N, CA, C and O atoms as a GROMACS GRO file, in nm:
protein
  356
    1MET      N    1   0.082  -0.119   0.000
    1MET     CA    2   0.000   0.000   0.000
    1MET      C    3   0.086   0.125   0.000
    1MET      O    4   0.082   0.204  -0.094
    2CYS      N    5   0.163   0.143   0.102
    2CYS     CA    6   0.248   0.261   0.114
    2CYS      C    7   0.390   0.216   0.142
    2CYS      O    8   0.414   0.144   0.239
    3ARG      N    9   0.482   0.255   0.060
    3ARG     CA   10   0.620   0.208   0.073
    3ARG      C   11   0.686   0.256   0.201
    3ARG      O   12   0.786   0.197   0.243
    4SER      N   13   0.634   0.360   0.263
    4SER     CA   14   0.694   0.412   0.386
    4SER      C   15   0.656   0.331   0.508
    4SER      O   16   0.718   0.344   0.614
    5ILE      N   17   0.555   0.249   0.496
    5ILE     CA   18   0.511   0.167   0.608
    5ILE      C   19   0.581   0.033   0.600
    5ILE      O   20   0.572  -0.037   0.499
    6HIS      N   21   0.650  -0.003   0.706
    6HIS     CA   22   0.726  -0.127   0.708
    6HIS      C   23   0.664  -0.226   0.806
    6HIS      O   24   0.593  -0.187   0.899
    7GLN      N   25   0.691  -0.352   0.782
    7GLN     CA   26   0.643  -0.457   0.871
    7GLN      C   27   0.698  -0.434   1.012
    7GLN      O   28   0.817  -0.406   1.028
    8LEU      N   29   0.613  -0.446   1.112
    8LEU     CA   30   0.654  -0.423   1.250
    8LEU      C   31   0.647  -0.549   1.335
    8LEU      O   32   0.696  -0.549   1.448
    9HIS      N   33   0.589  -0.654   1.284
    9HIS     CA   34   0.570  -0.777   1.362
    9HIS      C   35   0.692  -0.868   1.356
    9HIS      O   36   0.759  -0.878   1.253
   10ASN      N   37   0.719  -0.932   1.467
   10ASN     CA   38   0.820  -1.038   1.480
   10ASN      C   39   0.963  -0.988   1.462
   10ASN      O   40   1.043  -1.049   1.392
   11PHE      N   41   0.992  -0.876   1.526
   11PHE     CA   42   1.128  -0.825   1.528
   11PHE      C   43   1.180  -0.826   1.671
   11PHE      O   44   1.103  -0.818   1.767
   12GLU      N   45   1.309  -0.836   1.683
   12GLU     CA   46   1.374  -0.827   1.814
   12GLU      C   47   1.474  -0.713   1.806
   12GLU      O   48   1.567  -0.722   1.726
   13PRO      N   49   1.462  -0.610   1.881
   13PRO     CA   50   1.358  -0.582   1.981
   13PRO      C   51   1.225  -0.546   1.912
   13PRO      O   52   1.223  -0.508   1.795
   14PRO      N   53   1.116  -0.559   1.986
   14PRO     CA   54   0.983  -0.532   1.928
   14PRO      C   55   0.969  -0.387   1.882
   14PRO      O   56   1.049  -0.301   1.918
   15ALA      N   57   0.867  -0.363   1.803
   15ALA     CA   58   0.840  -0.229   1.752
   15ALA      C   59   0.819  -0.132   1.868
   15ALA      O   60   0.756  -0.166   1.968
   16THR      N   61   0.874  -0.014   1.852
   16THR     CA   62   0.860   0.088   1.956
   16THR      C   63   0.732   0.168   1.934
   16THR      O   64   0.676   0.166   1.824
   17PRO      N   65   0.685   0.237   2.036
   17PRO     CA   66   0.568   0.324   2.017
   17PRO      C   67   0.591   0.429   1.907
   17PRO      O   68   0.498   0.465   1.835
   18ASP      N   69   0.714   0.478   1.894
   18ASP     CA   70   0.744   0.575   1.788
   18ASP      C   71   0.729   0.514   1.649
   18ASP      O   72   0.678   0.580   1.558
   19GLU      N   73   0.771   0.389   1.632
   19GLU     CA   74   0.756   0.321   1.504
   19GLU      C   75   0.609   0.298   1.472
   19GLU      O   76   0.566   0.314   1.358
   20ILE      N   77   0.532   0.261   1.572
   20ILE     CA   78   0.389   0.239   1.554
   20ILE      C   79   0.321   0.371   1.517
   20ILE      O   80   0.237   0.374   1.427
   21GLN      N   81   0.356   0.478   1.586
   21GLN     CA   82   0.300   0.610   1.558
   21GLN      C   83   0.335   0.656   1.416
   21GLN      O   84   0.250   0.710   1.345
   22ALA      N   85   0.459   0.634   1.374
   22ALA     CA   86   0.502   0.673   1.240
   22ALA      C   87   0.425   0.596   1.133
   22ALA      O   88   0.385   0.653   1.031
   23ALA      N   89   0.404   0.467   1.154
   23ALA     CA   90   0.328   0.386   1.058
   23ALA      C   91   0.183   0.434   1.052
   23ALA      O   92   0.124   0.443   0.944
   24ALA      N   93   0.126   0.464   1.168
   24ALA     CA   94  -0.013   0.513   1.172
   24ALA      C   95  -0.025   0.647   1.098
   24ALA      O   96  -0.120   0.669   1.023
   25LEU      N   97   0.071   0.734   1.120
   25LEU     CA   98   0.070   0.864   1.052
   25LEU      C   99   0.080   0.847   0.902
   25LEU      O  100   0.006   0.913   0.828
   26GLN      N  101   0.169   0.760   0.854
   26GLN     CA  102   0.182   0.736   0.711
   26GLN      C  103   0.053   0.679   0.652
   26GLN      O  104   0.011   0.717   0.543
   27TYR      N  105  -0.010   0.587   0.726
   27TYR     CA  106  -0.135   0.527   0.680
   27TYR      C  107  -0.244   0.634   0.665
   27TYR      O  108  -0.312   0.641   0.562
   28VAL      N  109  -0.260   0.716   0.768
   28VAL     CA  110  -0.365   0.818   0.764
   28VAL      C  111  -0.335   0.921   0.654
   28VAL      O  112  -0.426   0.966   0.586
   29ARG      N  113  -0.210   0.958   0.638
   29ARG     CA  114  -0.174   1.050   0.530
   29ARG      C  115  -0.211   0.992   0.394
   29ARG      O  116  -0.262   1.064   0.308
   30LYS      N  117  -0.185   0.863   0.375
   30LYS     CA  118  -0.216   0.798   0.248
   30LYS      C  119  -0.367   0.798   0.224
   30LYS      O  120  -0.413   0.830   0.115
   31ILE      N  121  -0.442   0.760   0.326
   31ILE     CA  122  -0.588   0.754   0.313
   31ILE      C  123  -0.648   0.892   0.290
   31ILE      O  124  -0.738   0.908   0.208
   32ALA      N  125  -0.597   0.992   0.365
   32ALA     CA  126  -0.650   1.128   0.355
   32ALA      C  127  -0.608   1.197   0.226
   32ALA      O  128  -0.675   1.288   0.178
   33GLY      N  129  -0.497   1.152   0.169
   33GLY     CA  130  -0.450   1.213   0.045
   33GLY      C  131  -0.372   1.341   0.066
   33GLY      O  132  -0.351   1.416  -0.029
   34SER      N  133  -0.329   1.366   0.189
   34SER     CA  134  -0.250   1.486   0.215
   34SER      C  135  -0.156   1.462   0.332
   34SER      O  136  -0.185   1.381   0.421
   35THR      N  137  -0.045   1.531   0.331
   35THR     CA  138   0.050   1.516   0.441
   35THR      C  139   0.021   1.612   0.554
   35THR      O  140   0.058   1.586   0.668
   36ARG      N  141  -0.045   1.723   0.522
   36ARG     CA  142  -0.078   1.821   0.624
   36ARG      C  143  -0.225   1.859   0.609
   36ARG      O  144  -0.262   1.921   0.510
   37PRO      N  145  -0.308   1.822   0.705
   37PRO     CA  146  -0.450   1.855   0.695
   37PRO      C  147  -0.473   2.004   0.720
   37PRO      O  148  -0.390   2.072   0.780
   38SER      N  149  -0.585   2.052   0.673
   38SER     CA  150  -0.623   2.191   0.701
   38SER      C  151  -0.657   2.204   0.849
   38SER      O  152  -0.678   2.103   0.917
   39GLN      N  153  -0.664   2.326   0.897
   39GLN     CA  154  -0.698   2.347   1.038
   39GLN      C  155  -0.835   2.289   1.070
   39GLN      O  156  -0.856   2.239   1.181
   40ALA      N  157  -0.926   2.296   0.976
   40ALA     CA  158  -1.060   2.243   0.997
   40ALA      C  159  -1.060   2.091   1.014
   40ALA      O  160  -1.148   2.036   1.080
   41ASN      N  161  -0.961   2.024   0.954
   41ASN     CA  162  -0.954   1.878   0.960
   41ASN      C  163  -0.849   1.824   1.056
   41ASN      O  164  -0.837   1.703   1.071
   42GLN      N  165  -0.773   1.912   1.122
   42GLN     CA  166  -0.663   1.868   1.207
   42GLN      C  167  -0.708   1.775   1.319
   42GLN      O  168  -0.643   1.674   1.345
   43ALA      N  169  -0.818   1.808   1.385
   43ALA     CA  170  -0.865   1.725   1.497
   43ALA      C  171  -0.904   1.585   1.449
   43ALA      O  172  -0.870   1.486   1.513
   44ALA      N  173  -0.974   1.577   1.337
   44ALA     CA  174  -1.014   1.447   1.283
   44ALA      C  175  -0.891   1.367   1.240
   44ALA      O  176  -0.885   1.246   1.260
   45PHE      N  177  -0.794   1.435   1.181
   45PHE     CA  178  -0.670   1.372   1.137
   45PHE      C  179  -0.595   1.315   1.257
   45PHE      O  180  -0.554   1.199   1.256
   46ASP      N  181  -0.578   1.396   1.362
   46ASP     CA  182  -0.508   1.351   1.482
   46ASP      C  183  -0.580   1.235   1.551
   46ASP      O  184  -0.517   1.142   1.600
   47GLN      N  185  -0.713   1.242   1.554
   47GLN     CA  186  -0.792   1.134   1.614
   47GLN      C  187  -0.775   1.004   1.534
   47GLN      O  188  -0.766   0.896   1.593
   48ALA      N  189  -0.771   1.015   1.404
   48ALA     CA  190  -0.752   0.897   1.320
   48ALA      C  191  -0.614   0.836   1.341
   48ALA      O  192  -0.601   0.714   1.348
   49VAL      N  193  -0.511   0.919   1.352
   49VAL     CA  194  -0.376   0.869   1.376
   49VAL      C  195  -0.371   0.795   1.510
   49VAL      O  196  -0.313   0.687   1.520
   50ALA      N  197  -0.432   0.853   1.613
   50ALA     CA  198  -0.433   0.790   1.745
   50ALA      C  199  -0.508   0.657   1.741
   50ALA      O  200  -0.464   0.559   1.803
   51ALA      N  201  -0.620   0.651   1.670
   51ALA     CA  202  -0.698   0.528   1.662
   51ALA      C  203  -0.621   0.419   1.587
   51ALA      O  204  -0.621   0.303   1.629
   52VAL      N  205  -0.558   0.455   1.478
   52VAL     CA  206  -0.480   0.358   1.400
   52VAL      C  207  -0.360   0.309   1.482
   52VAL      O  208  -0.329   0.190   1.480
   53ALA      N  209  -0.294   0.399   1.552
   53ALA     CA  210  -0.180   0.360   1.636
   53ALA      C  211  -0.224   0.264   1.746
   53ALA      O  212  -0.156   0.165   1.774
   54ALA      N  213  -0.337   0.292   1.809
   54ALA     CA  214  -0.388   0.204   1.914
   54ALA      C  215  -0.425   0.066   1.858
   54ALA      O  216  -0.394  -0.036   1.919
   55ALA      N  217  -0.490   0.064   1.743
   55ALA     CA  218  -0.527  -0.063   1.681
   55ALA      C  219  -0.402  -0.141   1.640
   55ALA      O  220  -0.398  -0.264   1.653
   56THR      N  221  -0.302  -0.072   1.591
   56THR     CA  222  -0.177  -0.137   1.551
   56THR      C  223  -0.106  -0.197   1.672
   56THR      O  224  -0.058  -0.311   1.666
   57ALA      N  225  -0.098  -0.121   1.780
   57ALA     CA  226  -0.033  -0.171   1.902
   57ALA      C  227  -0.106  -0.293   1.956
   57ALA      O  228  -0.043  -0.390   1.998
   58GLU      N  229  -0.239  -0.289   1.953
   58GLU     CA  230  -0.318  -0.404   2.000
   58GLU      C  231  -0.295  -0.526   1.911
   58GLU      O  232  -0.279  -0.637   1.960
   59LEU      N  233  -0.294  -0.504   1.780
   59LEU     CA  234  -0.269  -0.612   1.686
   59LEU      C  235  -0.133  -0.676   1.711
   59LEU      O  236  -0.122  -0.798   1.720
   60LEU      N  237  -0.030  -0.594   1.721
   60LEU     CA  238   0.105  -0.646   1.743
   60LEU      C  239   0.116  -0.722   1.875
   60LEU      O  240   0.187  -0.822   1.883
   61ALA      N  241   0.046  -0.676   1.976
   61ALA     CA  242   0.049  -0.743   2.106
   61ALA      C  243  -0.020  -0.879   2.102
   61ALA      O  244   0.015  -0.968   2.179
   62ASN      N  245  -0.117  -0.895   2.013
   62ASN     CA  246  -0.196  -1.018   2.009
   62ASN      C  247  -0.151  -1.118   1.903
   62ASN      O  248  -0.196  -1.233   1.905
   63LEU      N  249  -0.065  -1.078   1.812
   63LEU     CA  250  -0.020  -1.172   1.708
   63LEU      C  251   0.072  -1.278   1.769
   63LEU      O  252   0.152  -1.249   1.858
   64VAL      N  253   0.057  -1.400   1.720
   64VAL     CA  254   0.136  -1.513   1.768
   64VAL      C  255   0.208  -1.574   1.648
   64VAL      O  256   0.150  -1.586   1.540
   65THR      N  257   0.333  -1.613   1.669
   65THR     CA  258   0.408  -1.677   1.562
   65THR      C  259   0.504  -1.779   1.622
   65THR      O  260   0.548  -1.766   1.736
   66THR      N  261   0.535  -1.880   1.543
   66THR     CA  262   0.634  -1.979   1.586
   66THR      C  263   0.770  -1.950   1.524
   66THR      O  264   0.869  -2.014   1.559
   67ALA      N  265   0.775  -1.854   1.433
   67ALA     CA  266   0.900  -1.818   1.366
   67ALA      C  267   0.990  -1.743   1.463
   67ALA      O  268   0.944  -1.673   1.553
   68ALA      N  269   1.118  -1.760   1.444
   68ALA     CA  270   1.215  -1.688   1.526
   68ALA      C  271   1.208  -1.540   1.492
   68ALA      O  272   1.188  -1.504   1.376
   69PRO      N  273   1.225  -1.453   1.592
   69PRO     CA  274   1.224  -1.310   1.564
   69PRO      C  275   1.338  -1.272   1.470
   69PRO      O  276   1.447  -1.328   1.476
   70ARG      N  277   1.310  -1.176   1.384
   70ARG     CA  278   1.411  -1.129   1.290
   70ARG      C  279   1.491  -1.017   1.354
   70ARG      O  280   1.442  -0.944   1.440
   71ASP      N  281   1.614  -1.006   1.311
   71ASP     CA  282   1.705  -0.903   1.360
   71ASP      C  283   1.690  -0.778   1.273
   71ASP      O  284   1.698  -0.787   1.150
   72ARG      N  285   1.670  -0.664   1.334
   72ARG     CA  286   1.649  -0.540   1.260
   72ARG      C  287   1.770  -0.504   1.174
   72ARG      O  288   1.754  -0.459   1.060
   73ASP      N  289   1.890  -0.524   1.227
   73ASP     CA  290   2.010  -0.487   1.153
   73ASP      C  291   2.028  -0.575   1.029
   73ASP      O  292   2.068  -0.526   0.923
   74VAL      N  293   1.999  -0.703   1.042
   74VAL     CA  294   2.010  -0.795   0.928
   74VAL      C  295   1.908  -0.758   0.821
   74VAL      O  296   1.941  -0.754   0.703
   75GLU      N  297   1.785  -0.732   0.862
   75GLU     CA  298   1.681  -0.696   0.766
   75GLU      C  299   1.713  -0.563   0.699
   75GLU      O  300   1.685  -0.547   0.580
   76ALA      N  301   1.770  -0.467   0.771
   76ALA     CA  302   1.808  -0.338   0.712
   76ALA      C  303   1.918  -0.358   0.609
   76ALA      O  304   1.917  -0.294   0.504
   77ALA      N  305   2.013  -0.446   0.639
   77ALA     CA  306   2.121  -0.473   0.545
   77ALA      C  307   2.066  -0.538   0.418
   77ALA      O  308   2.110  -0.505   0.308
   78LYS      N  309   1.971  -0.630   0.432
   78LYS     CA  310   1.909  -0.693   0.315
   78LYS      C  311   1.838  -0.589   0.230
   78LYS      O  312   1.848  -0.590   0.107
   79ALA      N  313   1.764  -0.499   0.295
   79ALA     CA  314   1.691  -0.395   0.222
   79ALA      C  315   1.788  -0.302   0.150
   79ALA      O  316   1.762  -0.262   0.036
   80LYS      N  317   1.898  -0.269   0.213
   80LYS     CA  318   1.998  -0.183   0.150
   80LYS      C  319   2.058  -0.252   0.028
   80LYS      O  320   2.078  -0.188  -0.075
   81ALA      N  321   2.086  -0.380   0.039
   81ALA     CA  322   2.141  -0.455  -0.074
   81ALA      C  323   2.042  -0.461  -0.190
   81ALA      O  324   2.080  -0.446  -0.306
   82ARG      N  325   1.914  -0.481  -0.158
   82ARG     CA  326   1.812  -0.482  -0.264
   82ARG      C  327   1.803  -0.347  -0.332
   82ARG      O  328   1.790  -0.339  -0.454
   83ALA      N  329   1.810  -0.240  -0.253
   83ALA     CA  330   1.801  -0.104  -0.310
   83ALA      C  331   1.921  -0.075  -0.398
   83ALA      O  332   1.907  -0.016  -0.506
   84GLU      N  333   2.039  -0.115  -0.353
   84GLU     CA  334   2.160  -0.093  -0.434
   84GLU      C  335   2.149  -0.167  -0.567
   84GLU      O  336   2.185  -0.113  -0.672
   85LYS      N  337   2.100  -0.288  -0.563
   85LYS     CA  338   2.084  -0.367  -0.686
   85LYS      C  339   1.981  -0.303  -0.777
   85LYS      O  340   2.001  -0.295  -0.898
   86ARG      N  341   1.870  -0.258  -0.719
   86ARG     CA  342   1.761  -0.200  -0.796
   86ARG      C  343   1.801  -0.068  -0.862
   86ARG      O  344   1.766  -0.042  -0.977
   87TYR      N  345   1.874   0.015  -0.787
   87TYR     CA  346   1.905   0.149  -0.837
   87TYR      C  347   2.046   0.163  -0.894
   87TYR      O  348   2.089   0.274  -0.925
   88ALA      N  349   2.116   0.053  -0.908
   88ALA     CA  350   2.250   0.058  -0.967
   88ALA      C  351   2.238   0.097  -1.114
   88ALA      O  352   2.146   0.053  -1.184
   89SER      N  353   2.331   0.179  -1.159
   89SER     CA  354   2.321   0.221  -1.300
   89SER      C  355   2.417   0.146  -1.388
   89SER      O  356   2.422   0.169  -1.508
   0.00000   0.00000   0.00000
């Protein structure tokens, strides 16, 4: 859906509240179609971000997996390698 939103489940250490908030903000921005709402829509925008963040935190807390947690540094290195390959000239 949105390239700025990354998977947050099954990482060690777990997703932080800041990561959850950032994902929620990106989601609401995508749905709303704007990065900065008007003053008239600011309250609704903020409420939506808070609701999405709360739902995301609850989802992450309740998900169960038997897979071993992934390492953030290893996954970042893989993503960097993919990007280098993709954008190499």
